[in-house]
C-alpha positions as a Markdown table, in Angstrom:
| # | Residue | x | y | z |
|---|---|---|---|---|
| 1 | Unk | 15.8 | 57.5 | -11.6 |
| 2 | Unk | 16.5 | 58.4 | -7.9 |
| 3 | Unk | 12.8 | 58.5 | -7.2 |
| 4 | Unk | 12.3 | 55.0 | -8.8 |
| 5 | Unk | 15.2 | 53.6 | -6.8 |
| 6 | Unk | 13.8 | 55.1 | -3.5 |
| 7 | Unk | 10.3 | 53.7 | -4.4 |
| 8 | Unk | 11.8 | 50.2 | -5.0 |
| 9 | Unk | 13.8 | 50.4 | -1.7 |
| 10 | Unk | 10.7 | 51.5 | 0.2 |
| 11 | Unk | 8.6 | 48.7 | -1.3 |
| 12 | Unk | 11.3 | 46.1 | -0.5 |
| 13 | Unk | 11.5 | 47.4 | 3.1 |
| 14 | Unk | 7.8 | 47.3 | 3.5 |
| 15 | Unk | 7.5 | 43.7 | 2.1 |
| 16 | Unk | 10.5 | 42.5 | 4.2 |
| 17 | Unk | 8.9 | 43.5 | 7.5 |
| 18 | Unk | 6.2 | 40.8 | 7.5 |
| 19 | Unk | 8.8 | 38.2 | 6.3 |
| 20 | Unk | 11.1 | 39.1 | 9.1 |
| 21 | Unk | 8.2 | 38.8 | 11.6 |
| 22 | Unk | 7.3 | 35.4 | 10.2 |
| 23 | Unk | 10.9 | 34.2 | 10.5 |
| 24 | Unk | 10.7 | 34.9 | 14.2 |
| 25 | Unk | 7.6 | 32.7 | 14.6 |
| 26 | Unk | 8.5 | 29.9 | 17.0 |
| 27 | Unk | 5.4 | 27.7 | 16.8 |
| 28 | Unk | 6.6 | 24.1 | 16.6 |
| 29 | Unk | 3.6 | 22.8 | 14.6 |
| 30 | Unk | 1.4 | 19.9 | 15.6 |
| 31 | Unk | 1.2 | 16.5 | 14.0 |
| 32 | Unk | -2.3 | 15.1 | 13.8 |
| 33 | Unk | -4.1 | 12.1 | 12.3 |
| 34 | Unk | -7.5 | 10.7 | 12.4 |
| 35 | Unk | -7.4 | 7.0 | 13.3 |
| 36 | Unk | -9.4 | 6.0 | 10.2 |
| 37 | Unk | -6.4 | 6.6 | 7.9 |
| 38 | Unk | -3.9 | 4.2 | 9.4 |
| 39 | Unk | -2.4 | 1.3 | 7.6 |
| 40 | Unk | -4.0 | -1.9 | 9.0 |
| 41 | Unk | -2.1 | -5.2 | 9.3 |
| 42 | Unk | -3.2 | -7.6 | 6.5 |
| 43 | Unk | -4.0 | -10.2 | 9.2 |
| 44 | Unk | -6.8 | -7.9 | 10.5 |
| 45 | Unk | -8.8 | -7.9 | 7.3 |
| 46 | Unk | -12.5 | -8.4 | 8.2 |
| 47 | Unk | -12.0 | -7.4 | 11.9 |
| 48 | Unk | -12.3 | -3.6 | 11.5 |
| 49 | Unk | -14.4 | -0.8 | 10.1 |
| 50 | Unk | -14.1 | 2.9 | 9.8 |
| 51 | Unk | -16.7 | 5.7 | 10.3 |
| 52 | Unk | -15.5 | 9.3 | 9.9 |
| 53 | Unk | -12.3 | 9.6 | 12.0 |
| 54 | Unk | -13.0 | 6.4 | 14.0 |
| 55 | Unk | -11.4 | 2.9 | 13.8 |
| 56 | Unk | -13.3 | 0.2 | 15.6 |
| 57 | Unk | -14.4 | -3.5 | 15.3 |
| 58 | Unk | -16.8 | -4.8 | 12.7 |
| 59 | Unk | -20.0 | -6.3 | 14.0 |
| 60 | Unk | -19.6 | -9.6 | 15.7 |
| 61 | Unk | -15.7 | -9.6 | 15.5 |
| 62 | Unk | -13.2 | -9.9 | 18.4 |
| 63 | Unk | -9.4 | -10.0 | 18.5 |
| 64 | Unk | -6.8 | -7.3 | 18.0 |
| 65 | Unk | -6.6 | -4.6 | 15.3 |
| 66 | Unk | -3.1 | -3.2 | 14.6 |
| 67 | Unk | -2.8 | 0.1 | 12.8 |
| 68 | Unk | 0.3 | 2.1 | 12.0 |
| 69 | Unk | 0.6 | 5.9 | 11.3 |
| 70 | Unk | 3.7 | 7.5 | 9.7 |
| 71 | Unk | 4.8 | 10.6 | 11.6 |
| 72 | Unk | 6.0 | 13.5 | 9.4 |
| 73 | Unk | 7.8 | 16.7 | 10.4 |
| 74 | Unk | 5.1 | 19.4 | 10.5 |
| 75 | Unk | 7.7 | 21.8 | 12.0 |
| 76 | Unk | 9.9 | 21.8 | 8.9 |
| 77 | Unk | 8.0 | 24.9 | 7.6 |
| 78 | Unk | 9.4 | 26.7 | 10.6 |
| 79 | Unk | 12.9 | 25.7 | 9.7 |
| 80 | Unk | 13.5 | 22.9 | 12.3 |
| 81 | Unk | 14.2 | 19.2 | 12.0 |
| 82 | Unk | 13.9 | 19.0 | 15.8 |
| 83 | Unk | 10.4 | 19.9 | 16.9 |
| 84 | Unk | 9.9 | 20.4 | 20.6 |
| 85 | Unk | 7.0 | 18.0 | 20.8 |
| 86 | Unk | 6.7 | 16.4 | 24.3 |
| 87 | Unk | 3.2 | 15.0 | 24.3 |
| 88 | Unk | 1.6 | 12.1 | 22.5 |
| 89 | Unk | -2.2 | 12.0 | 22.7 |
| 90 | Unk | -4.9 | 9.5 | 21.7 |
| 91 | Unk | -8.6 | 10.5 | 21.4 |
| 92 | Unk | -10.8 | 7.5 | 22.0 |
| 93 | Unk | -14.0 | 6.0 | 23.5 |
| 94 | Unk | -13.8 | 2.8 | 25.5 |
| 95 | Unk | -16.7 | 2.5 | 27.9 |
| 96 | Unk | -16.5 | -1.3 | 28.1 |
| 97 | Unk | -13.6 | -3.5 | 29.0 |
| 98 | Unk | -11.8 | -3.4 | 25.6 |
| 99 | Unk | -8.3 | -2.0 | 25.3 |
| 100 | Unk | -6.5 | 0.5 | 23.2 |
| 101 | Unk | -2.7 | 0.5 | 23.5 |
| 102 | Unk | -0.7 | 3.2 | 21.7 |
| 103 | Unk | 3.1 | 3.1 | 20.9 |
| 104 | Unk | 5.3 | 5.9 | 19.6 |
| 105 | Unk | 8.4 | 4.6 | 17.9 |
| 106 | Unk | 11.7 | 6.0 | 16.7 |
| 107 | Unk | 13.3 | 4.2 | 13.7 |
| 108 | Unk | 16.9 | 4.1 | 12.6 |
| 109 | Unk | 16.7 | 4.9 | 8.8 |
| 110 | Unk | 19.6 | 2.5 | 7.9 |
| 111 | Unk | 19.0 | -0.5 | 10.1 |
| 112 | Unk | 15.3 | -0.3 | 10.7 |
| 113 | Unk | 15.9 | -0.7 | 14.5 |
| 114 | Unk | 13.0 | 0.5 | 16.5 |
| 115 | Unk | 13.1 | 2.2 | 19.9 |
| 116 | Unk | 9.9 | 2.9 | 21.9 |
| 117 | Unk | 9.7 | 6.6 | 22.9 |
| 118 | Unk | 6.5 | 6.1 | 24.9 |
| 119 | Unk | 3.5 | 3.9 | 25.2 |
| 120 | Unk | 0.3 | 3.6 | 27.2 |
| 121 | Unk | -3.0 | 1.8 | 27.5 |
| 122 | Unk | -5.9 | 4.1 | 27.4 |
| 123 | Unk | -8.0 | 3.7 | 30.6 |
| 124 | Unk | -11.6 | 2.6 | 30.3 |
| 125 | Unk | -14.0 | 5.6 | 30.7 |
| 126 | Unk | -17.5 | 5.9 | 32.0 |
| 127 | Unk | -18.1 | 8.7 | 29.5 |
| 128 | Unk | -17.9 | 8.8 | 25.7 |
| 129 | Unk | -14.8 | 10.6 | 24.3 |
| 130 | Unk | -11.7 | 10.8 | 26.3 |
| 131 | Unk | -8.0 | 11.6 | 25.7 |
| 132 | Unk | -5.0 | 9.7 | 27.0 |
| 133 | Unk | -1.5 | 10.9 | 26.8 |
| 134 | Unk | 2.1 | 10.1 | 27.5 |
| 135 | Unk | 5.0 | 12.6 | 27.7 |
| 136 | Unk | 8.6 | 12.5 | 26.8 |
| 137 | Unk | 11.5 | 15.0 | 26.7 |
| 138 | Unk | 11.1 | 17.9 | 24.2 |
| 139 | Unk | 14.5 | 17.0 | 22.7 |
| 140 | Unk | 13.3 | 13.5 | 21.6 |
| 141 | Unk | 12.5 | 14.2 | 17.9 |
| 142 | Unk | 15.3 | 14.6 | 15.3 |
| 143 | Unk | 14.0 | 14.2 | 11.8 |
| 144 | Unk | 17.6 | 14.6 | 10.3 |
| 145 | Unk | 18.7 | 11.4 | 12.0 |
| 146 | Unk | 15.5 | 9.3 | 12.5 |
| 147 | Unk | 12.1 | 8.3 | 11.3 |
| 148 | Unk | 9.0 | 7.9 | 13.5 |
| 149 | Unk | 5.7 | 6.1 | 13.5 |
| 150 | Unk | 2.8 | 5.3 | 15.8 |
| 151 | Unk | 1.2 | 1.9 | 16.3 |
| 152 | Unk | -2.2 | 1.3 | 17.8 |
| 153 | Unk | -3.5 | -2.0 | 19.1 |
| 154 | Unk | -7.3 | -2.0 | 19.5 |
| 155 | Unk | -8.5 | -5.2 | 21.3 |
| 156 | Unk | -11.6 | -6.8 | 22.5 |
| 157 | Unk | -12.5 | -10.3 | 23.8 |
| 158 | Unk | -16.3 | -9.8 | 23.7 |
| 159 | Unk | -18.7 | -8.2 | 21.2 |
| 160 | Unk | -20.1 | -6.4 | 24.2 |
| 161 | Unk | -17.0 | -4.3 | 24.3 |
| 162 | Unk | -16.6 | -1.4 | 21.9 |
| 163 | Unk | -13.2 | 0.3 | 22.0 |
| 164 | Unk | -13.0 | 3.1 | 19.4 |
| 165 | Unk | -9.8 | 5.0 | 18.4 |
| 166 | Unk | -10.5 | 8.4 | 17.0 |
| 167 | Unk | -7.6 | 10.8 | 16.9 |
| 168 | Unk | -3.8 | 11.1 | 17.3 |
| 169 | Unk | -1.7 | 14.2 | 18.1 |
| 170 | Unk | 2.0 | 15.0 | 18.8 |
| 171 | Unk | 2.5 | 18.5 | 20.2 |
| 172 | Unk | 4.5 | 20.7 | 22.6 |
| 173 | Unk | 2.7 | 21.0 | 25.8 |
| 174 | Unk | 4.1 | 24.0 | 27.8 |
């Protein structure tokens, strides 16, 4: 019986070591989304199309496409409701004179009041595939008290322009 008890205690100690190491893991997680999965405003039906991760204009269409993305707490698995994210990033292509404007919002869960955390308009680029970012304090997010979402406005005034929104990320940039 003593040998069985010692064996059980040794097994528990051996199994607890990796669990204790995991509990000390401090990664804050990264929230990501491809732009093709956003919720598009109903008024934009017929303006847009998707291909893989990309959101862009349908052939021959101009105007503004508005897409929204729910932000969820990917850090909850690490035991925090307050991830230390401080960077909002958009992956995009915009060689012409179109525009992509990105907004990160905080929402009060009881009133629905929205506060802009950060926003930016992605600069036109001479190359395909660029990233644009905005930064904010690492103490901004609090999933116990607030909700969050991202809104993208992809616009063009000419069919010669071709702004393409591809990816979104929220992460802690050291």
